[in-house]
N, C-alpha and C positions, 0 to 999 in steps of 0.2 A: 502493499499498498505506501503512495507518494506521501510523505509528511506535508504535513500542512500545521505548526505549531507554533507558538507563542510562549517565551518565557518572560518573564517580572524578575529583571533587574534592581530597578529601583522602583519603589508607589509612595512615596514623601513629598510632599509638597514642597515652599522652598528652603526650609531649614531640615540637615541633617538630621539623623537621633543616631544611638547607640545600636538601635533595632531595625531601622528604616532610613534609606540611602532616596538620592533627587530619580528622577523621571530617567527611565532607561529597557531597553525591552530588544529583547532578540528575536527576530521571526524566520523559521526555518521552512523555505518550499522546495520543496524534492532537492535535500540538501544541497540549498544552496541558501545565503546568508545575509540577510537584511536586517540595522541597528535602527532602532529608532529612540530618538533621542541620545544624550551622552552626561549625566550629568555624574556631578564628583562621585567616586567609586567605583565607577561602571566597571573600569578594565581591572578592578582588585575582583566586582562580583561574576565576571564573566572567568577567571582563575577560579573561584571557588566554587561556580557552578559546573566545571570544565567544560566550558564551551573556548572552542580553538577560534580566537577572534580573528587571526591571521585570514578566515575560509573570508570575512565579511566584504562584499563587493561591494556597497552600497549606504550610507548611511543617510537618513534624514534627521535633520532638525525641524522639530516644530515652528521656533522663534527662538530670539536670541534673550532670552531671561534665563541669568545662572544657572536655573537647576536643571534645566534641558542642555546645555553643553560646555557646564565647566569642566566635566572632564575629557573635551576634546580633542587639546590639545596634548594631554597625556598620553590616551590612546595610539595617536598617529604617529608620537615621538618614539611608545615602544613598540609599535607595528617597524616604525626605521631603525632601529636597537638589533630586532631580533631580525632583521636583513629581508624585510620584506620587497620584492622588486612589482609586484603586478598592480595594475593600476587602480586606484581606489575614486568610486565617484560620490562625490557629495550633494543632498539638496537641498537647499537652505533660501533663505535672502540674501542679497549682494552684499551685503556690509561683513557674512562671517568670513569672506575670504581675508577681506580687508584685516580684520582679526588675527585670524593664523596665520595671516604673511608677517604682521608686523611682532607675535610671539616670535617666530621661527626666527627673523632678523635677529634681533635683541641677543639669540642666545646664537647665532650663528651657525644656524643647523641649516641643510640641505637634505631634505629627505631621497630617499636610496629611490621612490618610487611615486608616479606623477601623481597628482589629486587633479581630478574633473568637475569643476562646479557646474550641477543645474540651479540658475536662479528659478526659485520660486517667487512669481509676480503677482503683486498684490491686492488682495479683490478681487481677484481671478481665478475659477475653478478648471483645474487642465490636467490630461494627462502626463504624467511627468517622468515613467519609464515603463515599456513594454518590451516584456522580451521572451523566451521561452518558458519562464515558469509562472508568470506576474506579469500585471496591469498595476500601476498605482496610482492614484489620481490624487493629488492634492487640495484642498477645497476651504476657502479662507473659513475665518471663525471670528470670532466677537472680544477680542480681548485688547488688552489695553498698547499693545504693539500689535504689528502685523506678525499674525497667526496660526499655522493650519494645520487641520486636521490630515488623518492621511488612511487612502480606502484601500486595501489591497485585495484584487480578487485574481483569482487561481486565473491560467492563461487554459485556453481551450484546449486539453487533449487530444490527439489524434482520434480518429475515430476508428471503434472496434466494427468489425465484419463481419455478419454469419456467415459460420464455416459451411455450414450444410449449403448457403444460399452459395457461395464460391464457389464450390464444389459444382452444384446446379449448375450453373452457368458456364460452368469451366472459362474461370478466370484468370489470364495472365499475370505474371507481376506486375509488367505495366501496366495493367488496367487497375488491380487491388491497390498501385501507388495513386493513381488518379482521385479511384474512390473515395480513399483515406484521409485525403485530402479534400475532400466534399466534393467535387469535380466530378457533376454526371459520365457518362462516357459511352460515344458511339459505335456502337458494331455493325455494317454494313446499313440498314434501312432501319435498326432500331435503335430507340436511347437505354439505357439501363442506367436508373436514376437511384440518386444516393440512398436515398430512402428505403429502398425496397430491399438495399444490401448491409443496408448498415445499423447496429444495434444504435438504441435510444441512447444519444451525447447523454456523457455524465455530466453533473450538475459541478460549476463550478462553484469554489467555496472562496467565500469572504470573511473578511475580517477589517473590520472599521476602527480607526484608532482616533479619538477623541480628545485633546488636552484643551488646555485652558481658556474658556470661553464662558462667557455670558449664555442661557441656552438661548435657540433661536430655529425659526424656519429654513434656515440657508444650507444647512448642509442637513436635512431630513431625507431628504431625495436620493441624495448618493448614498446615505448608510443606509439603504432599508432592503430589509430581509437579509440583513448579516448572519454570517454559522455565531458568529462573536463580535461585541461590540463593546470594547472598551471606550468609558467615557468620566471625564473627572469627575471628581465628586469631592473636592476640598474642603466640605462645609456638610453637619447634617440638618434636618429640617428647620429647627427651629432658627438655628443662623442665617435666613433666607437673605434677611437684610447685609449683614457682613458679606454675602458671596456676591449678593450686585454691586457695590463699592467698591468690593477688589476683582471684580468682572469673573467670576468664577461661578460654580455650578455646584448645587446641593444634590445628595442622592436622593433625596426623590424625585428633583428636577430631572435628575441622568434615568432612573426608574423610567418616568412617565414618557420620556425620549424613546426606549427600548420598546416601550407600550406601541406609540403611534408609527411607528418604522417598522412593526413586527420582524425583530430582531428574534434570536434562537436563547442568545445565552449575554447575559451584562457581567461584564465587571468594573466592579468599581475601586478608582486610583487616585491619585498625588494625594495624598490625606496632609490632614493639619497638623502639625504638631500639638495642638488642642486635644487629640485624640489618642489617648497610650493603652485602650482597648479599642481596637475595631471591628469585634462582632457586633456591638448596638448599631453601626453603620449597614452594615448588610442586613440584618434584621426589620430596620426600617425601613428601608428601600425594598425588601421583599412582600410589604406589604401592598406594596403598587406592582414589582413584576416581581413573580416568583423565582424564578429563574437567573438568580442573582449570584453573583459570587465577588470574593475580594482578592484585589493584585498587589496578595503575597509575596515577596522574593522570592525564587527560588524555584514557584509553581511556575509546571508549565502545561499548558492549555493544549489540546489538543483537537482539532479541527476534522472529523474524518468524512468521510466519501460519504 
């Protein structure tokens, strides 16, 4: 079975605690690694949980508040010291490149590997990555500075053909290749249509990551029908006014969004340091959306086929 997994590396908000780190998540899709945010301590968390971070191909930084990227320069430098040569792509707003270049310049460091930057455009939803494994959409959210959520949609896998139909039609190798690519084939005066030979296509799995934001309707459409939705829930329901003031969400608001968008499972994270116990956050959210879990560090959420 092709893996589609989300591992929580950091789940706290702005201030780290001895037991919780700032935001970071590792996505494994078909054994290809994608990192979302890189708060302080991310590389230590990856070592702790046995993640080979040199396999990371893309890093997505939601916004430039420190708890979402202060661990990045350390990770980039460690990759360099351990001999990385393969390119790395960072998806972020334009200013991050300047920040990284200043840090490298002051340290007189030239990385062994190239970094490619893909700039996120303010207030514009767009596809920022499409490869053989995944399509990633960046969607603007409502925070104090430009900020983006990310939606990971599994790439469409090659069609599977019905063996009995292949045999009965005496299909050749090249004909089979064409049909697997979703193309009808002509043979003499007849057409063999894909849908008459192919098995029903596999449902594409979907993960949505919505970080620091006031709840709003702008991102609801793009996260619809997610198999797994991570939504920040910095505060509980009784702190809704504080959430508004700081451009954040409550657990009840996150649960309401999961309900509205027909998501299968909700994961809450980005917890305020005011909460030393997290179970009440989950239990309160479950009064609105039952299939709610907490972003406990070290937990891997597997999205099954």
